[in-house]
N, CA, C and O of each residue as an XYZ file, in Angstrom:
288
protein
N      10.962     -3.500     -0.172
C      11.854     -4.271      0.598
C      12.102     -5.654     -0.090
O      13.223     -6.164     -0.098
N      11.039     -6.223     -0.649
C      11.206     -7.524     -1.265
C      12.084     -7.392     -2.491
O      12.906     -8.273     -2.743
N      11.942     -6.321     -3.266
C      12.792     -6.166     -4.411
C      14.271     -5.992     -4.022
O      15.154     -6.542     -4.680
N      14.534     -5.233     -2.958
C      15.908     -5.118     -2.513
C      16.491     -6.445     -2.106
O      17.618     -6.784     -2.470
N      15.701     -7.211     -1.332
C      16.151     -8.521     -0.874
C      16.435     -9.437     -2.059
O      17.436    -10.153     -2.065
N      15.555     -9.419     -3.066
C      15.721    -10.368     -4.147
C      16.761     -9.954     -5.144
O      17.251    -10.809     -5.881
N      17.139     -8.672     -5.217
C      18.126     -8.228     -6.200
C      19.508     -8.018     -5.593
O      20.504     -8.108     -6.310
N      19.596     -7.751     -4.334
C      20.970     -7.347     -3.756
C      21.425     -8.299     -2.679
O      22.635     -8.487     -2.551
N      20.576     -8.910     -1.903
C      21.001     -9.721     -0.771
C      21.454    -11.137     -1.188
O      20.962    -11.720     -2.154
N      22.406    -11.644     -0.416
C      22.933    -13.030     -0.711
C      23.548    -13.592      0.482
O      23.756    -12.894      1.474
N      23.872    -14.925      0.419
C      24.575    -15.623      1.466
C      25.932    -15.999      0.901
O      26.057    -16.355     -0.271
N      26.916    -15.917      1.724
C      28.296    -16.267      1.338
C      28.353    -17.789      1.375
O      28.232    -18.384      2.446
N      28.536    -18.424      0.224
C      28.486    -19.894      0.094
C      29.679    -20.569      0.779
O      29.523    -21.625      1.392
N      30.852    -19.973      0.680
C      32.039    -20.618      1.095
C      32.141    -20.792      2.619
O      33.127    -21.366      3.082
N      31.206    -20.343      3.392
C      31.227    -20.480      4.861
C      30.994    -19.175      5.575
O      30.550    -18.184      4.996
N      31.311    -19.207      6.860
C      31.079    -18.032      7.701
C      31.954    -16.846      7.317
O      32.963    -17.018      6.634
N      31.598    -15.707      7.728
C      32.413    -14.531      7.363
C      33.758    -14.583      7.963
O      34.672    -13.948      7.438
N      33.954    -15.301      9.039
C      35.291    -15.345      9.682
C      36.224    -16.269      8.902
O      37.441    -16.111      8.991
N      35.710    -17.201      8.162
C      36.534    -18.139      7.398
C      36.934    -17.552      6.069
O      36.312    -16.605      5.586
N      37.988    -18.119      5.465
C      38.418    -17.689      4.161
C      38.790    -16.198      4.092
O      38.728    -15.589      3.024
N      39.166    -15.634      5.203
C      39.622    -14.195      5.327
C      38.551    -13.261      4.821
O      38.873    -12.190      4.305
N      37.307    -13.620      4.948
C      36.222    -12.699      4.546
C      35.730    -11.920      5.750
O      35.493    -12.481      6.820
N      35.585    -10.651      5.561
C      35.119     -9.765      6.614
C      33.959     -8.937      6.083
O      33.765     -8.778      4.878
N      33.220     -8.435      7.011
C      32.091     -7.554      6.584
C      32.667     -6.291      5.819
O      32.035     -5.787      4.890
N      33.875     -5.806      6.238
C      34.446     -4.657      5.557
C      34.858     -4.943      4.135
O      35.076     -4.008      3.363
N      34.978     -6.257      3.745
C      35.377     -6.595      2.385
C      34.235     -6.539      1.405
O      34.463     -6.666      0.202
N      33.003     -6.350      1.871
C      31.824     -6.413      1.018
C      31.661     -5.024      0.345
O      31.606     -3.993      1.016
N      31.590     -5.041     -0.956
C      31.489     -3.761     -1.695
C      30.114     -3.141     -1.566
O      29.141     -3.851     -1.312
N      30.014     -1.850     -1.733
C      28.772     -1.124     -1.592
C      27.890     -1.318     -2.842
O      28.390     -1.464     -3.957
N      26.577     -1.314     -2.621
C      25.613     -1.401     -3.756
C      24.623     -0.299     -3.646
O      23.793     -0.337     -2.738
N      24.644      0.694     -4.511
C      23.638      1.778     -4.454
C      22.304      1.286     -4.952
O      22.225      0.456     -5.858
N      21.244      1.813     -4.342
C      19.866      1.440     -4.772
C      18.971      2.646     -4.655
O      19.057      3.397     -3.684
N      18.131      2.835     -5.615
C      17.211      3.968     -5.621
C      15.827      3.432     -5.210
O      15.291      2.496     -5.804
N      15.275      4.076     -4.158
C      13.975      3.673     -3.628
C      12.897      4.200     -4.587
O      13.172      5.076     -5.408
N      11.667      3.665     -4.483
C      10.562      4.123     -5.349
C      10.260      5.639     -5.172
O       9.772      6.283     -6.101
N      10.545      6.184     -4.005
C      10.247      7.677     -3.782
C      11.385      8.505     -4.282
O      11.321      9.729     -4.176
N      12.449      7.905     -4.835
C      13.561      8.667     -5.372
C      14.763      8.821     -4.471
O      15.826      9.264     -4.906
N      14.589      8.447     -3.188
C      15.737      8.457     -2.284
C      16.696      7.411     -2.614
O      16.333      6.355     -3.132
N      17.962      7.684     -2.319
C      19.100      6.703     -2.614
C      19.617      6.132     -1.311
O      19.808      6.850     -0.330
N      19.835      4.866     -1.316
C      20.520      4.239     -0.199
C      21.651      3.404     -0.725
O      21.648      3.006     -1.890
N      22.608      3.136      0.111
C      23.766      2.240     -0.229
C      23.806      1.112      0.744
O      23.866      1.342      1.952
N      23.775     -0.067      0.277
C      23.838     -1.301      1.103
C      25.268     -1.867      1.027
O      25.871     -1.947     -0.043
N      25.759     -2.238      2.153
C      27.079     -2.859      2.202
C      26.941     -4.209      2.960
O      26.474     -5.190      2.381
N      27.338     -4.257      4.222
C      27.225     -5.519      4.977
C      25.737     -5.921      5.189
O      25.437     -7.066      5.529
N      24.839     -4.970      4.983
C      23.376     -5.315      5.103
C      22.938     -6.359      4.070
O      21.919     -7.028      4.242
N      23.733     -6.487      2.986
C      23.416     -7.444      1.907
C      23.548     -8.860      2.410
O      22.790     -9.721      1.963
N      24.481     -9.160      3.330
C      24.781    -10.510      3.741
C      24.483    -10.823      5.191
O      24.280    -11.981      5.555
N      24.456     -9.795      6.015
C      24.308    -10.024      7.466
C      23.017    -10.726      7.881
O      23.060    -11.617      8.729
N      21.837    -10.344      7.294
C      20.664    -11.069      7.754
C      20.694    -12.590      7.505
O      20.221    -13.348      8.352
N      21.223    -13.043      6.393
C      21.290    -14.456      6.166
C      22.418    -15.128      6.924
O      22.283    -16.280      7.336
N      23.531    -14.428      7.115
C      24.659    -14.985      7.826
C      24.316    -15.254      9.289
O      24.816    -16.203      9.893
N      23.451    -14.400      9.852
C      23.085    -14.542     11.257
C      22.399    -15.864     11.487
O      22.568    -16.475     12.543
N      21.610    -16.327     10.498
C      20.951    -17.643     10.647
C      21.924    -18.779     10.787
O      21.632    -19.757     11.476
N      23.074    -18.679     10.153
C      24.135    -19.719     10.198
C      25.176    -19.490     11.236
O      25.894    -20.417     11.609
N      25.285    -18.244     11.731
C      26.284    -17.914     12.709
C      25.787    -16.795     13.654
O      26.195    -15.645     13.496
N      24.950    -17.098     14.592
C      24.309    -16.091     15.479
C      25.387    -15.305     16.308
O      25.103    -14.219     16.812
N      26.593    -15.858     16.435
C      27.662    -15.187     17.156
C      28.055    -13.872     16.496
O      28.664    -13.027     17.153
N      27.738    -13.673     15.255
C      28.108    -12.403     14.564
C      27.480    -11.204     15.270
O      28.044    -10.110     15.247
N      26.321    -11.398     15.898
C      25.698    -10.288     16.609
C      25.723    -10.536     18.137
O      24.964     -9.908     18.876
N      26.563    -11.418     18.589
C      26.732    -11.623     19.994
C      25.775    -12.585     20.673
O      25.722    -12.629     21.902
N      25.019    -13.353     19.906
C      24.084    -14.311     20.443
C      24.718    -15.699     20.654
O      25.549    -16.115     19.847
N      24.359    -16.384     21.671
C      24.888    -17.780     21.894
C      23.868    -18.801     21.616
O      23.755    -19.761     22.378
N      23.104    -18.666     20.564
C      22.110    -19.662     20.200
C      22.682    -20.615     19.170
O      23.704    -20.332     18.545
N      22.017    -21.743     18.997
C      22.387    -22.690     17.935
C      22.095    -22.054     16.616
O      21.153    -21.275     16.471
N      22.932    -22.403     15.632
C      22.642    -21.957     14.228
C      21.507    -22.690     13.643
O      21.070    -23.691     14.211
N      21.010    -22.258     12.556
C      19.828    -22.915     11.892
C      20.118    -24.406     11.645
O      19.249    -25.250     11.863
N      21.340    -24.729     11.191
C      21.650    -26.102     10.957
C      21.640    -26.940     12.210
O      21.183    -28.083     12.206
N      22.147    -26.366     13.283
C      22.102    -27.092     14.610
C      20.688    -27.342     15.043
O      20.423    -28.382     15.646
N      19.746    -26.438     14.768
C      18.347    -26.649     15.148
C      17.650    -27.692     14.315
O      16.759    -28.396     14.791
N      18.061    -27.786     13.067
C      17.473    -28.853     12.178
C      17.924    -30.239     12.580
O      17.116    -31.168     12.572
N      19.169    -30.408     12.926
C      19.774    -31.697     13.257
C      19.265    -32.197     14.588
O      19.135    -33.407     14.772
N      18.964    -31.286     15.551
C      18.452    -31.713     16.884
C      17.161    -32.312     16.747
O      16.567    -32.732     17.740
């Protein structure tokens, strides 16, 4: 899991997924071979975990984002 996270996952620097006309569907697939030989393909899973920290509304939560918690 750590290797997948470090090699494939990232945060969209330009802002939230809703801004700059970026959508989860615009993220290209990345194939990955697991140590046991199984293959998986990551798409929105590459950015969603980090984006949720900055925009919890993406999964329907009404919490403050990470930045809001730091400033308070």
